[in-house]
KOLFI-626623 format. One record per residue (C-alpha): chain; residue number from 1; residue in one letter; x, y, z. Coordinates in steps of 0.001 Angstrom, whole numbers, plus 524288, in hexadecimal, padded with zeros to 5 digits. Each point is the difference from the previous one (the first is absolute). Layout:
! KOLFI-626623
{A NUM A {X Y Z}}
...
***
This chain:
! KOLFI-626623
{A 1 X {0A7A0 C5ADF EB565}}
{A 2 X {7FBBB 7FD3E 7F0AD}}
{A 3 X {80A56 804FD 7F71B}}
{A 4 X {7F8AA 7FC75 7F452}}
{A 5 X {7FDDB 80BD9 7F6E2}}
{A 6 X {7F754 7F6D5 7F58C}}
{A 7 X {7FB34 7F290 8024A}}
{A 8 X {80A88 7FB36 7F860}}
{A 9 X {80B28 8047C 806D4}}
{A 10 X {8089F 7F576 80768}}
{A 11 X {7FBD2 7FFBB 80EA5}}
{A 12 X {80BB7 7FFEF 80A74}}
{A 13 X {80025 7F0BF 800EC}}
{A 14 X {8011A 7FEA6 7F2EE}}
{A 15 X {80A18 80A1C 7FE79}}
{A 16 X {80654 7F9D1 809C1}}
{A 17 X {801C2 7F2EF 7F770}}
{A 18 X {803F5 805BC 7F254}}
{A 19 X {808C4 808AC 80538}}
{A 20 X {80C3F 7F9AF 800CB}}
{A 21 X {7FE5B 7FB46 7F0E2}}
{A 22 X {80024 80F07 7FC98}}
{A 23 X {80CBC 7FF45 7F780}}
{A 24 X {80979 80BF4 8075B}}
{A 25 X {8037B 80B43 7F888}}
{A 26 X {8092E 7FE0E 7F638}}
{A 27 X {80F4C 80549 80341}}
{A 28 X {803A6 80C9A 7FC82}}
{A 29 X {7F81E 80C29 7FCBE}}
{A 30 X {7F602 8072D 8084F}}
{A 31 X {7FACD 7F976 80CFE}}
{A 32 X {7F327 7F94C 7FD88}}
{A 33 X {7F586 80969 803B2}}
{A 34 X {7F258 7FB81 7FC1A}}
{A 35 X {7F992 7F73F 80920}}
{A 36 X {7FEAE 7F1C1 7FC72}}
{A 37 X {7F41B 7FDFD 8065F}}
{A 38 X {7FA17 80924 7F8D1}}
{A 39 X {80653 7FCB4 7F2D7}}
{A 40 X {7F8F7 7F0B5 80253}}
{A 41 X {7F48E 806DE 80287}}
{A 42 X {7FEA1 807A9 7F491}}
{A 43 X {802D0 7F3BA 7F76C}}
{A 44 X {7F4FC 7F963 8076E}}
{A 45 X {7F5F3 809F2 7FE1D}}
{A 46 X {80277 7FFCE 7F111}}
{A 47 X {7FFC5 7F105 7FDFC}}
{A 48 X {7F3BA 8001F 80868}}
{A 49 X {7F6C9 80A78 7FB91}}
{A 50 X {806FA 7FF7F 7F29B}}
{A 51 X {80210 80D1F 7FE9D}}
{A 52 X {80AA4 80568 7F6FB}}
{A 53 X {80E1B 803B2 8060E}}
{A 54 X {7FEF2 81022 7FE75}}
{A 55 X {7F169 7FFA1 807E9}}
{A 56 X {807A3 7FAE0 80AE1}}
{A 57 X {7FAE6 80880 80C7C}}
{A 58 X {807FE 80B61 80467}}
{A 59 X {80154 7F979 80C70}}
{A 60 X {8090B 7F598 7FBA5}}
{A 61 X {80D98 80435 7FA7F}}
{A 62 X {80087 80462 7F203}}
{A 63 X {7FD1F 7F5C9 7F57A}}
{A 64 X {80B2B 80107 7F8B5}}
{A 65 X {8088F 7FAE4 80D05}}
{A 66 X {7F526 7F621 8006A}}
{A 67 X {7FF99 7F9B5 7F238}}
{A 68 X {80F8A 802D0 801D2}}
{A 69 X {8006D 7F5C7 80A91}}
{A 70 X {7F60C 7F679 7F9C6}}
{A 71 X {806F2 80005 7F345}}
{A 72 X {80DF0 7FDB3 807CA}}
{A 73 X {7F9F3 7F410 80680}}
{A 74 X {7F7EC 7F991 7F411}}
{A 75 X {80D0B 80090 7F995}}
{A 76 X {80831 7F898 80ACA}}
{A 77 X {7F4F6 7F6F8 80298}}
{A 78 X {80086 8065D 80DFD}}
{A 79 X {7F09E 7FF2E 7FF97}}
{A 80 X {80111 7F117 7FCD6}}
{A 81 X {80AD1 7FCF4 80B4E}}
{A 82 X {7F789 807F1 80AEC}}
{A 83 X {7F5F7 7F744 7FB6B}}
{A 84 X {806B6 7F387 8012E}}
{A 85 X {804C0 802E0 80D6F}}
{A 86 X {7F1AA 8030C 8054B}}
{A 87 X {7FA62 7F3F0 7F9FC}}
{A 88 X {8097E 7FA06 80832}}
{A 89 X {7FD29 80578 80B23}}
{A 90 X {7F04E 7FE1C 7FBB0}}
{A 91 X {80356 7EF7D 7FDD2}}
{A 92 X {80820 7FEBB 80CBA}}
{A 93 X {7F516 80714 8083F}}
{A 94 X {7F715 7F673 7F957}}
{A 95 X {8077C 7F33B 80475}}
{A 96 X {8061D 7FF58 7F240}}
{A 97 X {80B76 7FD71 7FB7D}}
{A 98 X {8053F 80D5B 7F94F}}
{A 99 X {80356 7F8F5 7F379}}
{A 100 X {7F21A 7FAE3 7F9DD}}
{A 101 X {8002E 7F32A 7FB5A}}
{A 102 X {7F315 801E7 7F8B8}}
{A 103 X {7F809 80902 7F746}}
{A 104 X {7F701 803BE 7F70A}}
{A 105 X {800F3 8073A 7F275}}
{A 106 X {7F662 80769 7F9FB}}
{A 107 X {7FD53 80D72 7F557}}
{A 108 X {7F9B9 80C0F 8001E}}
{A 109 X {7FC1F 8080A 7F565}}
{A 110 X {7FCEF 80D57 80115}}
{A 111 X {7FD86 80A64 7F815}}
{A 112 X {809F6 80C28 7FCF4}}
{A 113 X {7FE3B 80E97 7FD2E}}
{A 114 X {804A4 809CF 7F492}}
{A 115 X {80D87 7FFD9 80744}}
{A 116 X {80A66 7FA4D 7F512}}
{A 117 X {8059E 7F183 80519}}
{A 118 X {7FEDD 7F2A5 7FBF9}}
{A 119 X {7F2AD 7F9B8 7FF07}}
{A 120 X {7F9D7 7F569 7F817}}
{A 121 X {7F11B 7FB35 7FE4A}}
{A 122 X {7FBD4 7F402 8086E}}
{A 123 X {7F6D8 7F9A7 7F6E7}}
{A 124 X {7FA08 7F6CF 80C13}}
{A 125 X {7FC36 80C3B 80903}}
{A 126 X {7FE8C 808FD 7F4BD}}
{A 127 X {80918 808CF 80746}}
{A 128 X {808E3 80AF7 7F7D9}}
{A 129 X {80B2F 800BF 809DD}}
{A 130 X {809BA 7F835 8081C}}
{A 131 X {800B4 7F45B 80728}}
{A 132 X {80493 7FE9C 80E4D}}
{A 133 X {805B4 7F23A 801ED}}
{A 134 X {800D0 7FCBD 80F8C}}
{A 135 X {8064F 7F461 806F1}}
{A 136 X {7FBDB 8000A 80E4A}}
{A 137 X {80120 7F5F7 80C5C}}
{A 138 X {7F62A 7F99A 80765}}
{A 139 X {7FDC0 80C0B 80736}}
{A 140 X {7FC28 80737 7F4B4}}
{A 141 X {80D92 8085C 801FA}}
{A 142 X {80736 803D5 7F4D2}}
{A 143 X {80AF0 7F7A8 7F9CC}}
{A 144 X {80270 80563 7F396}}
{A 145 X {7F944 80906 7F67E}}
{A 146 X {802F4 80457 7F1E4}}
{A 147 X {7F687 807CE 7F476}}
{A 148 X {7FFEE 7FF4A 7F3A3}}
{A 149 X {7F6ED 80229 7F4EB}}
{A 150 X {7F29D 7FBB9 80168}}
{A 151 X {80215 7F90F 7F2B2}}
{A 152 X {809A0 7F562 80714}}
{A 153 X {7FB29 7F26D 8025F}}
{A 154 X {80036 7FC58 80DB6}}
{A 155 X {8090D 7F5A4 7FD78}}
{A 156 X {809E4 8090D 7FAC9}}
{A 157 X {7FD54 80AD8 80925}}
{A 158 X {802EA 7F290 809EC}}
{A 159 X {80D65 7FE04 7F9DA}}
{A 160 X {804B9 80D92 8020A}}
{A 161 X {7FBFF 8009B 80DB3}}
{A 162 X {804FE 7F43C 804C4}}
{A 163 X {80D0B 8018B 7F7A8}}
{A 164 X {8014C 80C0D 80BF6}}
{A 165 X {7FD4B 7F956 80B06}}
{A 166 X {80979 80508 80B13}}
{A 167 X {80656 7F7D9 80AE9}}
{A 168 X {7F5C6 8023C 808BD}}
{A 169 X {7F834 7F6B5 7F7D7}}
{A 170 X {80AA4 7F4A7 7FFF8}}
{A 171 X {7F856 7F82E 809CA}}
{A 172 X {7F3F7 7FE07 7F56E}}
{A 173 X {7FA9B 7F37F 7FCEE}}
{A 174 X {7F3E4 801CF 7FB9B}}
{A 175 X {7F5C7 80A41 7F8B1}}
{A 176 X {7F220 7FEE7 7FDE0}}
{A 177 X {7FB55 804DD 7F268}}
{A 178 X {7F460 80079 7F690}}
{A 179 X {7FC64 7F9F0 7F475}}
{A 180 X {80677 80A04 7F7F4}}
{A 181 X {80E2B 7FADA 8036D}}
{A 182 X {7FEC0 7F4F2 7FBA5}}
{A 183 X {80913 7FA32 7F353}}
{A 184 X {80DA3 8005B 7FE15}}
{A 185 X {80086 807FB 80B55}}
{A 186 X {7FF78 7F672 80B16}}
{A 187 X {80ADD 7F7EE 7F709}}
{A 188 X {809CE 80B2E 80022}}
{A 189 X {7FDED 80306 80E6E}}
{A 190 X {802F1 7F230 803B8}}
{A 191 X {80BA7 800D6 7F6A9}}
{A 192 X {8043A 80D5D 806AD}}
{A 193 X {7FB90 7FFE7 80D69}}
{A 194 X {80006 7F7BC 80C11}}
{A 195 X {7F23D 8047B 8010B}}
{A 196 X {7F166 7F9FD 7F960}}
{A 197 X {7F628 80536 7FB4E}}
{A 198 X {7F2BA 7FB68 80404}}
{A 199 X {7F3B4 8031B 7F8CA}}
{A 200 X {7F365 8034A 807E7}}
{A 201 X {7F332 7FE1E 7F779}}
{A 202 X {7F36A 80538 80125}}
{A 203 X {7F554 7F306 7FE94}}
{A 204 X {7F92F 7FFAE 7F412}}
{A 205 X {7F395 7FC0F 805AC}}
{A 206 X {803A8 80E58 8081F}}
{A 207 X {7F5C6 80C16 7FBD1}}
{A 208 X {80277 80C66 804BC}}
{A 209 X {8092E 805F7 809B9}}
{A 210 X {8086A 7F4C3 8075E}}
{A 211 X {80BA9 80261 809B9}}
{A 212 X {80A8B 7F7FF 7FB88}}
{A 213 X {809A0 7F855 808A3}}
{A 214 X {80CF2 80807 802B8}}
{A 215 X {7FC60 8088F 7F3AE}}
{A 216 X {7F783 8099B 808AA}}
{A 217 X {80C8E 8049E 80672}}
{A 218 X {80588 80759 7F3DB}}
{A 219 X {7F24F 80349 7FC78}}
{A 220 X {8004A 808A9 80DBE}}
{A 221 X {80B7A 804C1 7FF35}}
{A 222 X {7FCCB 80696 7F1DD}}
{A 223 X {7F556 804EF 8074F}}
{A 224 X {8062A 80766 80A4C}}
{A 225 X {808B0 80495 7F457}}
{A 226 X {7F361 8055D 7FA19}}
{A 227 X {7FBB1 807D7 80DCB}}
{A 228 X {80C99 809B5 7FB97}}
{A 229 X {7FB75 80A64 7F68C}}
{A 230 X {80D6E 801BC 7F993}}
{A 231 X {7FE83 7F14A 7FC04}}
{A 232 X {7F1A1 80069 7FD19}}
{A 233 X {80512 801C2 7F0ED}}
{A 234 X {80E9A 80280 7FBB6}}
{A 235 X {80405 80C1E 7FECB}}
{A 236 X {80CE3 7FF0D 7FE96}}
{A 237 X {80A2D 80246 7F4DC}}
{A 238 X {808DF 7F562 804DA}}
{A 239 X {7FCC7 7F2FA 80312}}
{A 240 X {80B39 800A4 809F9}}
{A 241 X {7F7CB 80AB3 807EA}}
{A 242 X {7F400 7F693 7FFD1}}
{A 243 X {807C5 7F4BC 80478}}
{A 244 X {8047A 809A8 80ADA}}
{A 245 X {7F26F 804BA 8046B}}
{A 246 X {7FBA2 7F265 801F2}}
{A 247 X {80C73 7FCB6 80ADD}}
{A 248 X {7FB8A 80D7E 80598}}
{A 249 X {7F0F3 7F999 80302}}
{A 250 X {8038E 7F598 8053B}}
{A 251 X {80B5A 804FB 8088B}}
{A 252 X {7F416 80957 804D6}}
{A 253 X {7F85F 7F4F2 8021C}}
{A 254 X {80A06 7F8A8 80873}}
{A 255 X {80394 80B36 80680}}
{A 256 X {7F1D3 80038 80533}}
{A 257 X {80150 7F255 802A3}}
{A 258 X {80CBC 800D7 80810}}
{A 259 X {7FB83 80B65 807C6}}
{A 260 X {7F38C 7F9F9 80613}}
{A 261 X {800C1 80000 80ED3}}
***
């Protein structure tokens, strides 16, 4: 039986995978009365559809309650922990070790809206907004993300991101990057980390579009993000919210993979 109200809702098999990762109700106070599956469905509806929280359909719980759970799980990094658990499962199913040994790093500049918040101008892309710095594994699965003003150089954003890597990246040995990460960053990585950066350059004689080895993986991940309307621009006031939404998008992608028969 199809229990989905909207195409963005979790299927039964997807819910079976994620329900044990939903935190239990806090001790004390009234017992939890909301259907947590519907709360997650409502959050996915916002992320995929790109709507405002206040515009949630009436079939879902009240938007204030839905946003409250989103905010609480954002503040205690629950979304990231859920994501990392699912990534390990996807990698095991693909015959890989749960901890990646190689990855690819790149950034994506996106426009912002009139919502107040951190922003800047990316002269290279001619975009006024923010920049998403992503590190992905060789399957294109997210390892780390940080959002900055678009004016932040790729090398500086990479320093911030690499400094925040968690223990799930402790086996990392090699990261492929493009030419924008050359210079002092390479020496800084050698000095502070066990892994190394390897620059993949476009052939000088090449004209037009060309798929570059290794780098195409992170480009595909950036395209996955763009399939979700809430990430078509950066509509958020807080960069922490922007980062949490990226994790939610990747959670949805991995649930769909894991639920395949």
